[in-house]
C-alpha positions in Angstrom: 0.2 19.8 4.5 3.5 21.6 3.7 5.2 20.4 6.8 3.9 16.8 6.2 5.1 16.6 2.7 8.6 18.4 3.6 9.2 16.0 6.3 8.4 13.0 4.2 10.7 14.2 1.4 13.5 14.4 4.0 13.0 11.0 5.3 12.6 9.4 2.0 15.5 11.3 0.5 17.9 9.4 3.0 15.9 6.1 2.6 16.3 5.8 -1.3 20.1 6.7 -0.8 20.6 4.1 1.7 18.4 1.6 0.1 20.1 2.0 -3.3 23.6 1.8 -1.7 22.9 -1.4 0.4 21.4 -3.1 -2.4 24.3 -2.4 -4.9 26.6 -3.3 -2.0 25.0 -6.8 -1.5 24.8 -7.5 -5.2 28.3 -6.3 -6.1 30.1 -7.8 -3.0 28.3 -11.2 -3.1 27.6 -11.2 -7.0 24.4 -13.4 -5.9 21.0 -12.8 -7.1 19.8 -14.9 -4.2 21.5 -12.6 -1.5 20.0 -9.6 -3.1 16.6 -11.1 -3.0 17.0 -12.1 0.5 17.7 -8.4 1.3 14.3 -7.6 -0.2 12.5 -10.3 1.4 13.5 -9.4 4.8 12.4 -5.7 4.1 9.3 -7.1 3.0 8.0 -9.7 5.4 7.3 -7.5 8.4 4.8 -5.4 6.3 3.0 -8.6 5.4 2.9 -10.1 8.8 2.3 -6.8 10.8 0.1 -4.9 8.2 -3.3 -5.8 9.8 -1.8 -5.0 13.4 -0.6 -1.9 12.4 -3.8 -0.7 10.8 -5.9 -1.6 13.7 -3.2 0.3 16.0 -3.4 3.2 14.0 -7.2 3.4 14.4 -7.0 2.9 18.2 -3.8 5.1 19.1 -2.9 8.6 18.3 -1.7 8.6 14.7 0.6 11.5 15.0 2.5 10.0 18.0 2.8 6.9 16.0 4.5 8.4 12.9 6.8 10.6 14.9 7.9 7.6 17.0 8.4 5.4 14.1 10.6 8.1 12.3 12.6 8.5 15.6 13.1 4.8 15.9 14.3 4.5 12.4 16.9 7.0 12.9 18.1 5.2 15.9 18.2 2.0 14.3 20.3 3.0 11.1 22.9 5.2 13.1 23.3 2.0 15.6 24.1 0.0 12.5 26.6 2.8 11.6 28.1 2.5 15.1 28.4 -1.4 14.9 29.9 -1.3 11.4 32.4 1.4 12.4 33.9 -1.2 14.9 33.2 -4.1 12.7 32.7 -5.0 9.0 29.2 -4.4 7.5 28.2 -8.0 7.5 25.1 -9.5 5.7 23.6 -10.6 9.0 23.7 -6.9 10.3 22.2 -5.8 7.0 19.4 -8.4 7.2 18.5 -7.5 10.8 18.4 -3.7 10.3 16.1 -4.5 7.2 13.6 -6.4 9.3 13.8 -3.7 12.2 13.2 -0.6 9.4 10.4 -2.5 7.9 8.7 -2.9 11.1 9.0 0.9 11.7 8.1 1.6 8.1 4.8 -0.6 8.2 3.5 1.2 11.3 4.6 4.7 9.9 3.1 4.1 6.3 -0.3 3.0 7.6 -0.7 5.8 10.2 0.2 8.3 7.7 -1.8 7.1 4.9 -4.8 7.0 7.1 -4.4 10.4 8.4 -4.0 12.2 4.8 -7.8 12.8 4.4 -7.8 14.6 8.0 -5.0 16.9 6.8 -7.2 18.7 4.2 -10.8 19.0 3.2 -12.5 16.7 0.7 -12.1 18.9 -2.3 -8.3 18.9 -1.9 -7.9 15.0 -1.3 -6.9 14.4 -5.0 -4.2 16.9 -4.8 -2.6 16.0 -1.6 -2.5 12.5 -2.9 -0.8 13.8 -6.1 1.6 16.0 -4.0 2.4 13.0 -1.9 3.1 10.8 -4.9 5.2 13.6 -6.2 7.4 14.1 -3.1 7.9 10.3 -3.0 9.0 10.2 -6.8 11.4 13.4 -6.1 13.0 11.4 -3.5 13.2 8.3 -5.5 14.8 10.5 -8.3 17.5 12.2 -6.4 18.3 9.3 -3.9 19.4 6.6 -6.5 21.0 9.3 -8.9 23.0 10.8 -6.1 23.7 7.3 -4.6 24.9 6.0 -7.9 27.3 9.0 -8.7 28.7 9.0 -5.4 28.8 5.1 -4.9 32.6 4.1 -4.8 33.8 7.4 -3.9 32.8 7.4 -0.2 32.5 4.4 2.3 28.9 2.7 2.3 28.9 3.7 6.0 28.2 7.4 5.0 24.9 6.3 3.6 24.0 5.2 7.0 24.7 8.3 8.7 22.5 10.3 5.9 19.6 8.0 6.1 19.6 8.1 10.2 19.7 11.8 10.2 17.0 12.1 7.6 14.7 10.2 9.9 15.3 12.2 12.7 14.9 15.6 10.9 11.6 14.3 9.5 10.2 13.3 13.0 11.1 16.6 14.3 9.0 18.3 11.5 6.3 15.9 12.2 5.7 17.3 15.6 4.1 20.7 14.2 1.7 19.0 12.1 -2.0 18.9 13.0 -3.1 15.3 12.1 -6.7 16.1 13.0 -7.5 19.2 11.0 -10.7 17.7 9.2 -11.2 14.8 11.6 -14.1 14.2 14.0 -12.2 15.5 17.2 -15.1 14.2 19.4 -14.1 10.6 18.3 -13.6 8.3 21.5 -10.4 6.7 21.4 -10.5 5.5 25.2 -9.7 2.0 25.9 -12.7 -0.3 26.3 -13.2 -2.9 29.2 -12.1 -5.6 27.1 -8.3 -6.3 26.9 -6.1 -4.5 24.4 -5.2 -7.8 22.5 -9.1 -8.5 22.2 -9.8 -5.0 21.0 -7.1 -5.2 18.2 -8.3 -8.7 17.2 -11.9 -7.4 16.9 -10.8 -4.3 15.0 -8.9 -6.5 12.6 -12.0 -8.7 12.1 -14.1 -5.5 11.5 -11.6 -4.5 8.8 -11.8 -7.8 7.2 -15.4 -7.9 7.4 -15.7 -4.5 5.7 -13.4 -5.7 2.9 -15.4 -9.1 2.6 -18.7 -7.1 2.1 -17.2 -5.1 -0.7 -17.1 -7.4 -3.9 -15.5 -4.3 -5.6 -12.7 -4.0 -3.3 -11.8 -7.6 -3.2 -11.9 -7.7 -6.9 -9.1 -5.0 -6.9 -7.1 -6.6 -4.4 -7.2 -10.1 -6.3 -5.9 -8.3 -9.3 -3.2 -6.4 -7.3 -2.0 -9.7 -5.8 -1.3 -11.4 -9.0 0.1 -8.3 -10.5 2.3 -7.7 -7.7 3.7 -11.3 -8.0 4.6 -11.2 -11.5 6.0 -7.8 -11.6 8.3 -8.7 -8.6 9.1 -12.0 -10.2 10.2 -10.5 -13.5 11.5 -7.1 -12.4 12.7 -6.6 -8.8 15.6 -8.8 -8.9 16.4 -10.0 -12.5 16.6 -6.5 -13.9 19.0 -5.2 -11.3 21.1 -8.3 -12.0 20.9 -7.9 -15.8 22.2 -4.3 -15.6 25.0 -4.9 -12.9 26.2 -8.5 -13.6 25.3 -9.3 -17.0 25.7 -6.1 -19.2 27.6 -4.5 -16.4 26.7 -0.9 -16.3 28.4 1.5 -14.0 26.8 2.3 -10.5 26.2 6.0 -11.9 24.4 4.6 -14.7 22.3 2.1 -12.6 21.4 5.1 -10.5 20.3 7.2 -13.1 18.1 4.3 -14.5 16.4 4.1 -11.2 15.9 7.9 -11.1 14.3 7.8 -14.6 11.6 5.3 -13.4 11.0 7.9 -10.7 11.0 10.7 -12.8 8.3 9.1 -14.8 6.0 8.7 -11.6 6.6 12.2 -10.8 5.6 13.6 -14.2 2.6 11.6 -14.1 1.6 12.6 -10.7 2.0 16.2 -11.4 -0.3 15.8 -14.7 -3.0 14.2 -12.7 -2.7 16.9 -10.0 -3.4 19.5 -12.8 -5.9 17.6 -15.0 -9.6 17.2 -13.8 -10.2 13.7 -12.3 -10.8 10.9 -14.8 -14.5 10.0 -15.1 -13.7 6.8 -16.9 -10.8 5.4 -14.9 -11.2 1.8 -16.3 -10.1 2.4 -19.5 -7.1 4.4 -18.9 -6.0 1.9 -16.3 -6.6 -0.8 -18.7 -4.4 0.5 -21.5 -1.7 1.6 -19.1 -1.5 -2.0 -17.4 -1.6 -3.6 -21.0 1.3 -1.4 -22.2 3.1 -2.0 -18.8 3.2 -5.8 -19.6 4.8 -5.2 -22.9 7.5 -3.1 -21.3 8.1 -5.7 -18.7 8.9 -8.1 -21.5 11.3 -5.7 -23.1 13.3 -5.2 -19.8 14.6 -8.8 -20.5 15.8 -8.3 -24.1 19.3 -7.0 -23.2 20.1 -10.1 -21.1 19.9 -12.4 -24.2 23.7 -13.5 -25.0 23.5 -12.8 -28.7 23.0 -9.1 -27.9 26.0 -8.7 -25.9 27.9 -7.1 -28.9 25.6 -3.9 -28.7 27.2 -1.0 -27.1 26.7 -0.6 -23.4 25.6 3.0 -24.0 22.9 1.9 -26.0 21.6 -0.4 -23.3 21.6 2.4 -20.9 19.5 4.7 -23.0 17.2 1.8 -23.6 16.8 1.0 -20.1 16.3 4.7 -19.1 13.7 5.3 -21.7 11.8 2.2 -20.6 12.0 2.9 -16.9 10.8 6.5 -17.5 7.6 4.8 -19.4 6.9 2.5 -16.8 7.0 5.0 -14.1 4.5 7.2 -16.0 1.9 4.6 -16.1 2.5 3.5 -12.5 1.2 6.8 -11.4 -1.7 6.7 -13.9 -2.7 3.2 -12.2 -1.8 3.8 -8.6 -3.0 7.3 -7.7 -6.8 6.9 -8.9 -6.8 3.7 -7.0 -5.5 5.3 -3.8 -8.2 8.0 -4.0 -10.9 5.4 -4.7 -10.0 3.7 -1.5 -9.8 6.7 0.6 -13.4 7.9 -0.6 -14.9 4.7 -0.1 -13.6 3.7 3.4 -15.0 5.4 6.4 -12.4 7.1 8.7 -13.1 4.6 11.5 -12.2 1.7 9.2 -9.4 3.3 7.4 -6.3 2.5 9.1 -7.3 -1.2 9.7 -8.5 -1.8 6.2 -5.5 0.1 4.9 -3.3 -2.3 6.7 -5.1 -5.3 5.2 -4.9 -3.9 1.8 -1.1 -3.4 2.2 -0.8 -6.9 3.7 -3.0 -8.7 1.0 -1.3 -6.9 -1.9 2.2 -7.7 -0.7 1.5 -11.2 0.9 2.8 -13.1 -2.1 5.7 -10.6 -2.8 8.3 -12.4 -0.7 7.5 -15.7 -2.5 8.0 -14.1 -5.7 11.5 -12.5 -4.7 12.6 -15.6 -3.3 11.7 -17.6 -6.6 13.4 -15.0 -8.6 16.5 -15.2 -6.6 16.6 -18.9 -7.0 15.8 -18.7 -10.7 18.7 -16.2 -11.3 20.9 -19.0 -9.9 19.5 -21.8 -12.1 18.3 -20.4 -15.7 19.1 -17.4 -17.8 18.0 -14.4 -16.0 16.4 -12.8 -19.2 13.8 -15.5 -19.1 12.1 -14.1 -16.0 11.1 -10.7 -17.1 9.8 -12.0 -20.7 7.8 -14.9 -19.1 6.5 -12.4 -16.4 5.5 -10.0 -18.9 3.6 -12.4 -21.1 1.6 -13.7 -18.1 0.8 -10.2 -17.0 -0.6 -9.4 -20.6 -2.9 -12.4 -20.1 -4.1 -11.2 -16.6 -4.7 -7.7 -18.3 -7.2 -9.6 -20.5 -9.1 -10.7 -17.6 -8.8 -7.5 -16.0 -10.3 -5.6 -18.9 -13.2 -8.1 -19.1 -14.3 -7.9 -15.2 -17.5 -6.3 -14.7 -16.6 -4.9 -11.5 -13.5 -3.0 -12.8 -15.5 -1.6 -15.3 -17.3 0.4 -12.6 -13.9 2.6 -12.3 
């Protein structure tokens, strides 16, 4: 468990430094919300398209090998981009291509690793490993943007490529020593059947879909997740970075700290969940958290209103840092209990393919939200997006709070 968490920390640390630097590079150099959104879309589409395949493959092949190979490939891809950029400029076409390739590797990596987590520890420690896993992600999210923001402009953006590439390779090496089937059924037959591999993958995807179809509870959760993801990405993912960097024009260091405070919130929320007894009534705490999150989403658009430009930038910096922290805490309170619920309800033999379908369903509408957000930032005042999205999210929460299936949480 320790090796898995340490390896993931190293890999994620490099990833978040790179993602922060590349996103800020595109936004600063082009000044276009649409180009920034396009970078996010290229990072997202492979996950949507390949999610079900990744899940079926994760159930069919050795998950440990898949995790190691994907980390090694990611490292090679990023270092190759550094080599190309060293002899040429860091063009948008190169950035978009690498975003797609890294997303493909990341999709297979995440599905295989998430499906393996219940096999790394016994059932009693499942909540703790998920909490620690979320904490590791938060630590990387905290240190990555913060360090990236502080050194952005002091070093060439190509340095970030080297850091990320090496972090992937170091992570892959550490994963070689992990037992991915500590509590799994080692007698499980993973041999190929007589039918062709393609037919087997398609059949396993169908099985995952049928399993989800038969669970009204899981389908209800995914339906809400679909709409919530759309509204949050429409109102936050493009417009808030645009407001911070192009409207009120905070420094890269301040932007990095704001990004980090969001992750600090997730980290502390995760630690609290790992210490406290598991919530018996997840429904109530999740409903309250989601409702407050909607209000906070509205508030993220306020600094973009022209009449408030006279306010000192430092006030906006404190405002966004505080807001990001509070939103991060609520994200942990919402996400971790749901993750545990999915892991407990889905049998191991279906877990990979169902996790792939869940990931695909939850993220399917995200590229559309990002594209629309990019278009809207070029057409209307950018502050309208988070305010409108927050209002719509609040209305969705009313429906969430009154749903009988959700009340079973």
